[in-house]
C-alpha positions as CSV (number, residue, x, y, z in Angstrom):
1,M,-8.2,16.9,-19.3
2,E,-4.6,16.2,-20.4
3,D,-3.7,12.7,-21.6
4,I,-1.9,10.7,-18.9
5,S,1.0,9.6,-21.1
6,K,1.6,13.2,-22.2
7,L,1.3,14.4,-18.6
8,V,3.8,11.8,-17.4
9,G,6.3,12.9,-20.0
10,R,6.0,16.6,-19.1
11,I,6.3,16.1,-15.3
12,G,9.1,13.5,-15.7
13,Q,11.2,16.1,-17.5
14,A,10.3,18.8,-15.0
15,L,11.4,16.7,-12.1
16,L,14.6,15.8,-13.9
17,A,15.2,19.6,-14.4
18,L,15.4,20.0,-10.6
19,S,18.9,18.7,-10.9
20,L,18.9,16.6,-7.7
21,P,21.9,14.3,-6.8
22,E,21.6,10.9,-8.5
23,P,17.8,11.0,-8.8
24,V,15.5,8.1,-9.4
25,I,12.2,9.3,-10.9
26,G,9.2,7.1,-11.1
27,F,5.5,7.2,-12.2
28,G,3.4,5.2,-9.7
29,G,0.3,5.1,-7.7
30,A,-3.1,3.8,-8.8
31,H,-2.4,4.5,-12.5
32,A,0.8,2.3,-12.4
33,K,-1.0,-0.5,-10.5
34,G,-3.9,-0.6,-12.8
35,L,-6.3,0.5,-10.1
36,A,-7.0,4.1,-11.2
37,D,-10.5,5.5,-11.6
38,A,-11.9,9.0,-12.4
39,L,-11.0,10.2,-8.9
40,S,-7.4,9.0,-8.8
41,D,-4.6,11.5,-8.6
42,V,-1.4,11.1,-10.6
43,D,1.6,10.0,-8.4
44,F,5.3,10.5,-9.0
45,Y,8.1,9.4,-6.8
46,V,11.5,11.1,-6.5
47,F,14.3,9.3,-4.7
48,A,17.5,11.3,-4.0
49,D,20.0,12.0,-1.2
50,A,18.9,15.6,-0.8
51,W,16.6,18.2,-2.2
52,P,15.9,21.9,-1.6
53,A,13.5,23.2,1.1
54,P,9.8,22.5,0.3
55,S,9.2,26.2,-0.3
56,A,12.0,26.3,-2.8
57,L,10.8,23.1,-4.5
58,V,7.4,24.6,-4.9
59,Q,8.9,27.8,-6.5
60,R,11.1,25.8,-8.8
61,V,8.3,23.4,-9.9
62,G,6.2,26.5,-10.6
63,Q,8.9,28.0,-12.8
64,I,9.4,24.7,-14.8
65,L,5.7,24.1,-15.1
66,P,4.2,27.6,-15.4
67,D,0.7,26.2,-16.1
68,A,0.6,24.3,-12.8
69,T,-1.8,25.7,-10.2
70,E,-2.6,25.2,-6.5
71,L,1.0,24.4,-5.7
72,K,1.6,23.4,-2.1
73,S,4.1,21.4,-0.1
74,W,4.5,19.3,3.0
75,A,7.5,17.9,4.8
76,S,8.8,15.6,7.6
77,D,12.3,14.9,8.8
78,T,13.1,12.5,6.0
79,E,10.7,13.2,3.2
80,C,8.5,15.8,1.6
81,G,5.9,16.3,-1.1
82,V,4.8,18.9,-3.7
83,D,1.2,18.8,-4.9
84,F,-0.4,20.7,-7.7
85,S,-3.0,20.7,-10.5
86,L,-1.9,20.4,-14.1
87,G,-3.9,19.6,-17.2
88,G,-7.1,19.1,-15.3
89,R,-5.5,16.5,-13.0
90,V,-4.3,16.5,-9.4
91,V,-0.6,15.6,-9.2
92,E,1.3,14.4,-6.1
93,V,5.1,14.3,-6.1
94,W,6.7,12.4,-3.2
95,F,10.4,13.0,-2.4
96,R,12.1,10.3,-0.4
97,Q,15.7,9.7,0.7
98,S,17.2,6.9,-1.4
99,K,19.3,5.5,1.4
100,L,16.3,5.1,3.7
101,V,14.2,3.5,1.0
102,L,17.0,1.0,0.2
103,E,17.2,0.1,3.9
104,V,13.4,-0.6,4.0
105,V,13.8,-2.9,0.9
106,E,16.6,-4.8,2.6
107,Q,14.5,-5.3,5.7
108,A,11.7,-6.7,3.6
109,L,14.0,-8.9,1.5
110,S,15.2,-10.5,4.8
111,G,11.6,-11.2,5.9
112,T,11.0,-8.3,8.3
113,V,7.3,-7.4,8.7
114,E,6.5,-4.7,11.2
115,R,3.3,-2.7,11.9
116,E,3.4,0.9,13.1
117,D,0.6,3.2,14.0
118,R,0.2,6.2,11.7
119,V,-3.0,8.2,11.6
120,W,-3.1,8.2,7.8
121,T,-3.1,4.4,7.6
122,P,-5.9,3.4,9.9
123,N,-5.1,-0.3,9.7
124,G,-1.4,0.2,10.4
125,F,1.7,1.3,8.5
126,Y,3.7,-1.5,7.1
127,R,7.2,-0.6,5.8
128,Y,7.2,-3.6,3.4
129,A,4.3,-2.1,1.5
130,A,6.8,0.2,-0.1
131,L,7.8,-2.7,-2.3
132,A,4.4,-2.6,-4.0
133,D,5.1,1.0,-5.1
134,L,8.6,0.3,-6.2
135,S,7.8,-2.8,-8.1
136,S,4.8,-1.4,-10.0
137,M,6.2,2.1,-10.8
138,T,7.4,3.0,-14.3
139,V,11.0,4.2,-14.0
140,L,11.3,7.5,-15.9
141,H,14.9,8.2,-15.0
142,C,17.5,6.5,-12.8
143,E,21.0,7.8,-12.0
144,N,21.5,5.7,-8.9
145,R,23.1,2.3,-9.8
146,E,22.4,0.7,-6.5
147,F,18.8,1.8,-6.6
148,G,18.4,0.4,-10.1
149,E,19.9,-3.0,-9.1
150,T,17.5,-3.1,-6.1
151,L,14.5,-2.5,-8.4
152,D,15.6,-5.5,-10.4
153,R,16.0,-7.6,-7.2
154,I,12.4,-7.0,-6.1
155,R,10.8,-8.0,-9.4
156,R,10.5,-11.5,-7.9
157,Y,8.7,-11.7,-4.6
158,P,11.3,-12.8,-2.0
159,S,10.6,-16.1,-0.2
160,P,11.6,-14.8,3.3
161,L,9.1,-12.0,3.0
162,R,6.4,-14.4,1.7
163,R,6.7,-16.6,4.7
164,A,6.9,-13.7,7.2
165,A,4.0,-11.8,5.8
166,F,1.8,-14.9,5.6
167,T,2.6,-15.8,9.2
168,H,2.1,-12.3,10.4
169,G,-1.2,-12.1,8.6
170,M,-2.5,-15.3,10.1
171,G,-1.6,-14.3,13.6
172,P,-4.9,-12.6,14.6
173,L,-7.0,-15.5,13.2
174,E,-4.9,-18.1,15.1
175,F,-5.2,-16.0,18.3
176,W,-9.0,-15.6,18.1
177,R,-10.1,-18.9,16.8
178,G,-11.6,-20.8,19.8
179,N,-10.9,-17.8,22.1
180,M,-13.2,-17.6,25.1
181,H,-13.4,-13.8,25.0
182,L,-14.6,-14.0,21.4
183,D,-17.2,-16.6,22.2
184,T,-18.6,-14.6,25.2
185,A,-18.6,-11.4,23.1
186,I,-20.7,-13.2,20.4
187,E,-23.2,-14.3,23.1
188,R,-23.4,-10.8,24.4
189,V,-23.6,-9.3,20.9
190,D,-20.9,-6.8,22.0
191,A,-21.0,-5.1,18.6
192,Y,-18.1,-2.7,19.0
193,Y,-15.7,-5.3,20.4
194,L,-16.8,-7.8,17.7
195,Q,-16.3,-5.3,14.9
196,S,-12.8,-4.6,16.2
197,I,-11.8,-8.2,16.4
198,A,-13.4,-9.0,13.0
199,H,-11.5,-6.1,11.4
200,Q,-8.2,-7.2,12.9
201,I,-8.7,-10.7,11.5
202,R,-9.8,-9.4,8.2
203,T,-6.7,-7.1,7.8
204,G,-4.4,-10.0,8.7
205,L,-6.1,-12.3,6.1
206,L,-5.6,-9.7,3.4
207,H,-1.9,-9.5,4.1
208,A,-1.7,-13.3,4.1
209,A,-3.7,-13.5,0.8
210,F,-1.3,-11.2,-1.0
211,A,1.7,-13.1,0.4
212,A,0.2,-16.5,-0.6
213,N,0.0,-15.1,-4.2
214,G,3.5,-13.7,-4.2
215,K,2.2,-10.2,-4.7
216,Y,3.3,-7.2,-2.7
217,F,0.6,-5.7,-0.4
218,G,0.2,-2.1,-1.4
219,G,-2.2,-0.7,1.2
220,D,-5.9,-0.6,2.0
221,K,-7.4,1.5,-0.8
222,K,-9.5,-0.1,-3.6
223,M,-9.1,-3.5,-1.9
224,R,-11.8,-5.4,-3.8
225,Q,-10.1,-4.3,-7.1
226,A,-6.6,-5.2,-5.7
227,L,-7.8,-8.7,-4.7
228,G,-9.2,-9.1,-8.2
229,Q,-5.6,-9.0,-9.4
230,L,-4.6,-12.1,-7.3
231,Q,-4.4,-15.3,-9.3
232,T,-5.5,-17.8,-6.6
233,L,-7.9,-17.3,-3.7
234,P,-10.1,-19.7,-1.8
235,P,-13.8,-19.9,-3.1
236,S,-15.8,-16.9,-1.9
237,F,-12.7,-15.5,-0.1
238,V,-13.3,-11.9,-1.3
239,D,-17.0,-11.8,-0.3
240,D,-16.4,-13.5,3.0
241,V,-13.6,-11.2,4.0
242,L,-15.0,-7.9,2.8
243,R,-18.7,-8.5,3.7
244,P,-20.3,-5.8,5.9
245,W,-20.5,-6.5,9.7
246,P,-23.9,-7.4,11.1
247,G,-23.8,-4.1,13.1
248,N,-25.5,-3.1,16.3
249,E,-28.7,-4.8,15.4
250,G,-27.0,-8.1,14.5
251,T,-27.8,-11.3,16.4
252,S,-25.5,-13.8,18.0
253,A,-26.2,-16.2,15.2
254,Q,-25.3,-13.6,12.5
255,W,-22.0,-12.7,14.2
256,R,-21.2,-16.4,14.7
257,E,-21.7,-17.0,11.0
258,M,-19.5,-14.1,10.0
259,F,-16.6,-15.3,12.2
260,D,-17.1,-18.8,10.9
261,R,-16.7,-17.4,7.3
262,L,-13.5,-15.6,8.3
263,F,-12.0,-18.7,9.9
264,A,-13.0,-20.7,6.8
265,A,-11.3,-18.1,4.6
266,G,-8.1,-18.6,6.7
267,R,-8.3,-22.4,6.4
268,G,-8.5,-21.9,2.6
269,L,-5.4,-19.8,2.6
270,I,-3.5,-22.5,4.7
271,E,-4.6,-25.2,2.2
272,M,-3.4,-23.1,-0.7
273,Q,0.1,-23.0,1.0
274,A,0.2,-26.7,1.6
């Protein structure tokens, strides 16, 4: 298997050879965030104003990297990707429009937190999560001055986003704490409903925990490892928030204890912010 640093250099030069307008090329994903394991692919980001059709991109990448195999592409209205295998590793290259990414960053810097439904993000798609990729990636090449200045601006977690993400994350907990419908569901041991509520609260607490630590939320994968990178958390926060549900065989007492732990985790985050 090819060494990561050598692979990054090869692919970085190959992406630069595509000769896109004012490209910004970055090495990112789990490897850049320090969360990679033996199953992690190798991620690259290309930000530009335009690029060839996906089929032409695949052909061009194949010409520049003749030992790449299993080349394939995907595309939407505003982005596309080219995936392949090289040096024994799976590589994913994500092409995104610079202008749109900069707009997302500006929204986040102003404190905008919005959740959208996307099938590939089961807990919701958050635009501001893009800042985790941008702030952690290694910039291999940058010809876009505005983009480069934006990357410098997001090195420090913005206060408006911190407040908004924390408030947004605590929303489900504040709604369900003392809620009659939760209390009756616990008494009935309505497992499906309880699991849905618990997961909603848990997802919110995770967003709030990252905001409280001034660290960009980067998505749901490898969450226990990602939480381990946060400097300050309430005692037992990780175990209380990520513990398995009681399930269909759980008792009312077990469900009550689990929600009590979630509410206590929320109180701990609020105390951290005080």
